[in-house]
C-alpha positions in Angstrom: -107.3 -40.8 109.9 -107.1 -39.8 113.5 -109.9 -38.3 115.5 -108.7 -34.7 115.0 -108.5 -35.2 111.2 -111.9 -36.8 111.2 -113.4 -34.0 113.2 -111.9 -31.4 110.9 -113.2 -33.3 107.9 -116.7 -33.5 109.4 -116.7 -29.7 110.1 -115.5 -28.9 106.6 -118.1 -31.2 105.0 -120.9 -29.9 107.2 -120.1 -26.3 106.5 -120.1 -27.0 102.8 -123.5 -28.7 103.0 -125.1 -26.1 105.2 -125.9 -23.6 102.5 -127.6 -26.3 100.5 -129.6 -27.6 103.5 -130.8 -24.0 103.9 -131.6 -23.6 100.2 -133.6 -26.8 99.9 -135.6 -26.4 103.1 -139.3 -26.0 102.1 -138.7 -26.9 98.5 -140.9 -29.4 96.6 -139.0 -32.4 95.1 -140.5 -35.1 93.0 -138.4 -38.3 93.2 -138.9 -41.2 90.8 -137.3 -44.6 91.1 -137.9 -48.0 89.5 -139.0 -51.3 90.9 -135.4 -52.5 90.5 -134.4 -50.1 93.3 -137.1 -51.6 95.6 -136.0 -55.1 94.8 -132.3 -54.4 95.6 -130.9 -55.2 99.1 -129.6 -51.7 99.3 -133.1 -50.1 99.1 -133.3 -49.5 102.8 -130.3 -47.2 102.4 -132.2 -45.1 99.8 -135.2 -45.0 102.0 -133.0 -43.8 104.8 -131.7 -41.0 102.7 -135.3 -40.1 101.7 -136.3 -40.0 105.3 -133.3 -37.7 106.0 -134.4 -35.3 103.3 -137.9 -35.2 104.8 -136.4 -34.5 108.3 -134.5 -31.5 106.7 -137.8 -29.9 105.6 -137.9 -31.0 102.0 -141.5 -31.6 100.7 -141.3 -35.0 98.9 -143.4 -36.7 96.3 -142.2 -40.2 95.6 -143.1 -42.0 92.4 -142.2 -45.7 92.4 -142.1 -48.3 89.6 -142.8 -52.0 89.7 -141.6 -53.4 86.4 -139.5 -56.4 87.7 -142.2 -57.2 90.2 -144.9 -57.2 87.5 -142.7 -59.3 85.2 -142.2 -61.8 88.0 -145.9 -62.2 88.6 -146.6 -62.4 84.8 -144.1 -65.2 84.4 -145.4 -67.0 87.5 -148.9 -66.9 86.1 -147.8 -68.1 82.6 -148.9 -64.8 81.0 -147.0 -63.2 78.1 -144.7 -60.3 78.4 -145.6 -57.9 75.6 -144.0 -54.5 74.9 -144.3 -52.0 72.1 -142.3 -48.8 71.8 -141.0 -49.2 75.3 -144.5 -49.5 76.8 -146.1 -52.6 78.3 -149.3 -53.8 76.5 -151.5 -54.4 79.5 -154.2 -56.9 78.8 -156.7 -58.2 81.4 -154.2 -60.8 82.8 -151.4 -58.3 82.9 -153.6 -55.7 84.7 -154.2 -58.2 87.6 -150.4 -58.6 88.0 -149.9 -54.8 87.7 -152.3 -54.2 90.6 -150.8 -56.9 92.8 -147.2 -55.8 92.2 -147.9 -52.1 92.5 -149.8 -52.7 95.8 -147.0 -54.9 97.1 -144.3 -52.3 96.3 -146.3 -49.5 97.8 -146.8 -51.3 101.1 -143.0 -52.1 101.3 -142.1 -48.5 100.7 -144.6 -47.3 103.3 -143.3 -49.9 105.8 -139.7 -48.8 105.5 -140.6 -45.1 105.8 -142.5 -45.9 109.0 -139.3 -46.9 110.6 -138.0 -43.3 110.5 -134.2 -43.0 110.5 -133.0 -46.4 111.7 -130.0 -46.5 114.1 -130.3 -42.8 114.9 -132.1 -40.8 117.6 -135.0 -40.5 115.1 -135.4 -44.3 114.9 -139.1 -45.1 115.3 -140.1 -41.5 114.5 -142.9 -42.5 112.2 -143.0 -40.5 108.9 -146.5 -39.9 107.6 -147.1 -41.3 104.1 -150.1 -40.5 101.9 -151.1 -42.4 98.8 -154.4 -42.5 96.9 -156.1 -41.6 93.7 -154.1 -38.5 92.9 -153.6 -39.4 89.3 -156.5 -39.3 86.7 -155.7 -41.4 83.6 -157.2 -42.2 80.2 -156.5 -45.1 77.9 -153.6 -44.8 75.5 -155.8 -46.6 73.0 -154.7 -47.9 69.6 -151.4 -46.4 68.3 -150.1 -47.4 64.9 -152.3 -50.4 64.9 -151.3 -51.6 68.4 -154.0 -51.8 71.1 -152.4 -51.0 74.4 -155.5 -52.2 76.3 -155.2 -51.1 80.0 -152.0 -49.1 79.4 -152.8 -45.5 79.9 -151.5 -41.9 80.0 -151.8 -39.2 82.6 -154.8 -37.0 82.2 -154.5 -34.9 85.3 -152.6 -34.8 88.6 -154.6 -33.6 91.6 -152.0 -31.0 92.7 -154.3 -29.3 95.2 -154.8 -32.6 97.2 -151.1 -33.4 97.0 -150.2 -29.9 98.3 -152.6 -30.4 101.3 -150.8 -33.5 102.3 -147.4 -31.9 101.8 -148.5 -29.0 103.9 -149.3 -31.5 106.6 -145.7 -32.7 106.7 -146.5 -36.0 104.9 -144.6 -37.7 102.1 -146.9 -38.4 99.1 -146.4 -41.7 97.4 -147.6 -42.3 93.8 -147.8 -45.7 92.3 -147.7 -46.4 88.5 -151.4 -46.6 88.4 -154.1 -44.1 87.4 -157.9 -44.1 87.5 -160.5 -42.8 85.1 -163.6 -40.9 86.1 -165.6 -44.1 85.2 -163.6 -46.3 87.6 -161.2 -47.9 85.2 -157.6 -48.7 86.2 -154.7 -48.0 83.9 -151.0 -49.0 84.0 -148.9 -45.8 83.7 -145.3 -44.9 83.1 -143.3 -43.9 86.1 -141.5 -41.2 84.1 -144.7 -39.7 82.8 -146.3 -39.6 86.3 -143.2 -38.0 87.8 -143.0 -35.4 85.0 -146.7 -34.5 85.1 -146.7 -34.3 88.9 -143.6 -32.1 89.0 -145.2 -29.7 86.4 -148.5 -29.6 88.2 -146.9 -28.8 91.5 -144.4 -26.3 90.1 -141.8 -28.5 91.8 -138.4 -27.1 92.5 -136.7 -30.3 91.4 -137.5 -33.5 89.6 -135.1 -36.4 90.3 -134.8 -39.6 88.4 -132.9 -42.4 90.2 -131.9 -44.7 87.3 -130.1 -48.0 86.7 -127.0 -46.2 85.3 -128.9 -44.5 82.5 -127.1 -41.2 82.6 -126.3 -39.2 79.4 -122.8 -39.4 78.0 -120.8 -37.2 75.7 -119.0 -38.2 72.5 -116.0 -39.5 74.6 -118.4 -41.7 76.6 -117.9 -39.5 79.7 -120.8 -38.7 82.0 -122.4 -35.3 81.3 -122.7 -33.4 84.6 -124.8 -30.5 83.3 -126.8 -29.4 80.2 -129.4 -26.9 79.3 -132.5 -27.7 77.3 -130.9 -26.8 74.0 -128.0 -29.2 74.7 -130.4 -32.0 75.8 -132.5 -31.6 72.6 -129.3 -31.6 70.5 -128.3 -34.9 72.2 -131.8 -36.4 71.6 -131.8 -35.3 68.0 -128.2 -36.1 67.2 -126.6 -39.1 65.6 -125.2 -40.5 68.8 -126.9 -43.7 69.9 -128.8 -43.5 73.2 -130.3 -46.5 74.9 -134.0 -46.4 75.1 -134.2 -45.7 78.8 -131.8 -42.9 78.7 -133.6 -41.4 75.7 -136.9 -41.6 77.6 -135.6 -40.1 80.8 -133.8 -37.2 79.0 -137.1 -36.6 77.1 -139.0 -36.3 80.3 -136.3 -34.0 81.7 -136.8 -31.6 78.7 -140.5 -31.8 79.1 -140.4 -31.0 82.8 -138.1 -28.0 82.2 -140.4 -26.7 79.5 -143.2 -26.7 82.1 -141.6 -24.6 84.8 -139.6 -27.3 86.6 -136.2 -25.4 86.8 -134.0 -28.4 87.6 -134.1 -32.1 86.7 -131.4 -34.4 88.2 -130.6 -37.8 86.7 -128.7 -40.1 89.2 -127.2 -43.5 89.2 -128.7 -45.7 91.9 -125.5 -47.8 92.1 -123.7 -44.8 93.6 -124.1 -45.0 97.4 -125.6 -41.8 98.7 -126.0 -40.3 95.2 -129.1 -38.4 96.3 -127.3 -36.7 99.2 -124.2 -36.0 97.1 -126.2 -34.4 94.4 -128.2 -32.1 96.7 -125.7 -31.2 99.3 -122.3 -31.0 97.7 -120.8 -28.3 95.5 -120.2 -30.5 92.4 -123.1 -32.9 92.7 -122.9 -36.4 91.5 -125.4 -36.7 88.7 -126.6 -35.1 85.5 -128.4 -31.8 85.9 -130.7 -30.6 83.1 -131.6 -26.9 83.7 -134.3 -24.7 82.3 -132.3 -21.4 82.7 -131.8 -21.0 79.0 -135.5 -20.8 78.4 -135.5 -17.6 80.4 -132.7 -16.2 78.3 -129.7 -15.9 80.6 -127.4 -14.0 78.3 -124.9 -11.2 77.8 -126.5 -7.8 77.9 -126.8 -5.5 74.8 -127.4 -1.8 74.4 -131.1 -2.5 73.8 -131.3 -3.8 77.4 -130.4 -0.5 79.0 -134.0 0.6 79.5 -135.0 -2.7 81.0 -132.1 -2.8 83.4 -132.8 0.8 84.5 -136.4 -0.1 85.2 -135.4 -3.2 87.1 -132.8 -1.6 89.4 -134.7 1.7 90.0 -136.7 0.4 93.1 -133.5 -1.0 94.6 -131.6 2.3 94.0 -134.5 4.2 95.8 -134.2 1.8 98.7 -130.4 2.3 98.9 -129.7 -1.3 98.1 -127.9 -0.5 94.9 -125.7 2.4 93.8 -127.4 4.8 91.4 -126.5 4.4 87.8 -127.3 6.9 85.1 -128.4 5.8 81.6 -125.2 7.3 80.2 -123.0 5.2 82.6 -125.0 2.1 82.0 -124.7 2.5 78.2 -120.9 2.8 78.6 -120.7 -0.2 80.9 -123.3 -2.5 79.3 -120.7 -5.0 78.1 -120.0 -5.9 81.8 -123.7 -7.0 82.3 -125.6 -10.2 82.0 -129.4 -10.4 82.1 -132.2 -12.9 82.5 -135.0 -12.1 80.0 -138.5 -13.4 80.3 -141.1 -12.7 77.7 -139.2 -9.7 76.5 -138.8 -8.3 80.0 -135.5 -8.0 81.9 -136.2 -9.7 85.3 -132.7 -10.0 86.6 -129.2 -8.7 86.0 -125.6 -8.7 87.3 -122.3 -7.2 86.3 -118.6 -8.2 86.4 -115.9 -5.5 86.5 -112.4 -6.8 86.2 -109.6 -4.8 87.7 -106.6 -4.4 85.4 -103.5 -6.5 86.1 -104.8 -7.5 89.5 -106.6 -10.9 89.2 -109.5 -9.3 91.0 -113.0 -8.5 89.8 -116.1 -7.0 91.3 -119.5 -8.6 91.2 -121.9 -5.7 91.1 -125.6 -4.8 90.5 -126.9 -8.2 91.2 -130.7 -7.7 91.1 -133.8 -9.9 90.6 -137.3 -8.5 90.1 -139.4 -8.8 93.3 -141.9 -11.0 91.5 -139.3 -13.6 90.5 -137.2 -14.0 93.6 -136.6 -17.2 95.6 -136.6 -19.3 92.5 -132.8 -19.8 91.9 -132.3 -16.9 89.4 -129.8 -15.1 91.7 -127.9 -18.4 92.0 -127.9 -18.8 88.2 -126.5 -15.3 87.7 -123.8 -15.8 90.3 -122.8 -19.1 88.7 -122.6 -17.5 85.3 -120.5 -14.6 86.6 -118.1 -16.9 88.4 -117.6 -19.0 85.3 -117.2 -15.8 83.2 -114.6 -14.5 85.7 -112.7 -17.8 85.7 -112.5 -17.8 81.9 -110.6 -14.5 81.9 -108.2 -15.5 84.7 -109.9 -13.9 87.7 -108.7 -15.4 91.0 -110.7 -13.4 93.5 -114.3 -12.1 93.2 -115.2 -9.2 95.5 -118.6 -7.7 96.3 -119.7 -4.7 98.3 -123.1 -4.8 99.8 -125.2 -3.0 102.4 -128.3 -5.3 102.7 -127.5 -8.8 101.4 -124.5 -10.0 103.4 -126.1 -13.3 104.4 -127.0 -14.2 100.8 -123.4 -14.0 99.8 -122.1 -15.7 102.9 -124.5 -18.7 102.2 -122.9 -19.0 98.8 -119.3 -19.3 99.7 -118.2 -15.7 100.1 -116.1 -14.7 103.1 -116.2 -11.4 105.1 -113.4 -9.1 104.3 -112.6 -5.4 104.7 -111.6 -2.4 102.6 -108.0 -3.5 102.5 -109.0 -6.6 100.6 -110.1 -4.4 97.7 -107.6 -3.5 94.9 -106.0 -0.1 95.4 -108.0 1.4 92.6 -111.2 0.3 94.2 -110.2 1.5 97.6 -109.7 5.0 96.2 -113.3 5.0 95.1 -114.8 3.5 98.3 -118.0 5.4 99.4 -117.7 5.9 103.1 -121.3 7.3 103.3 -122.7 3.9 102.1 -120.3 2.0 104.5 -120.7 -1.1 102.4 -119.4 -4.4 103.7 -116.8 -6.2 101.7 -117.0 -9.9 100.8 -114.7 -12.0 98.6 -114.6 -15.5 97.1 -111.6 -17.3 95.8 -112.0 -18.7 92.3 -110.0 -21.3 90.3 -110.9 -24.9 89.5 -114.0 -24.6 91.8 -115.5 -21.9 89.5 -116.8 -24.6 87.2 -118.8 -26.2 89.9 -122.6 -25.9 90.2 -125.0 -25.7 93.0 -126.9 -28.8 94.1 
């Protein structure tokens, strides 16, 4: 590849990543990784990517494991390695090793983050890291006759204290240890800490970096996306899942059920998997999404009243074209909605043009109390997939107030001549709407990072 080709490729890649950089800025992400990642010689690369996310304005909570480091210390001390139901039985001797290993890993992570972005202009730009007693724990106790000793479970995550550190532009680092109000120390599961922290913080994303434990379908192919129903079906099905995959998928479902909208499961062996997942169109991991729990679905005639109530303020502001109840009843089969607790909180419509390969995206609206949480993106993705299924090649939209939102999601500026002739004849010159379009095809099955 010559320099001109390399430059063009860089420009293309950067332009593709830019909308995701914008979308993720200011978001809260909980990122969990095991002690295996820390022990690997490539761990500095992962820390470099984490530092890069921080520099792009993402608020990060890191949850590290220490299993291999603990096992190494246990073997060195001649202590027994005891597990039951996937959990370590932490006796007094094991607790000493847990504390030593967790402390050692924490210090190593903090040291690498203190380097900033090595071999870049940001080298030496120290990144603030906060760790401490953010997790309150209680003993797991005796379960089915097994005494787990100092193995515990999360009782509470101090989200207020964590938020204060995040507000101060610091990365928060959580170790697999929790403390009781009486001063006891407990060995905790990384997955549980990450899930509980994400839920307590209302995190935008929870990311698990695994040792290749991504869910697969019946043909042993990696699954790129599933909703909670699909994840539960996989967990409850006859297909055999390894224990680690089962645990991580269970944590993903639990997080989605507690207002974490997106959970990503990545393979650590893929170089730059974290960046590929967040900043490319197709991602590189498995996405578990909570959208189904808000009921993103085809609209029915019973939804007409809710849609009218939703779009009325936007019609009054001139953002949307006015629609009568009669018109909406006739066109209801073109609509999709997001329903929450029996209330329509978002909608969109797809109007195909006969024999043209074009369709119009219209009436995209999200209730003011539920904006900036990915619902508009979910509707757009659904509409694009719906359009692709019926052979639509070009999606057009007319807007007066939301041009940048569409530009940031892959639409291109057009003009009235880009509209099908039938739509040009109905163009409202008083509104003077701007025209944008997006080419569909194989890309329509892609998902945002």
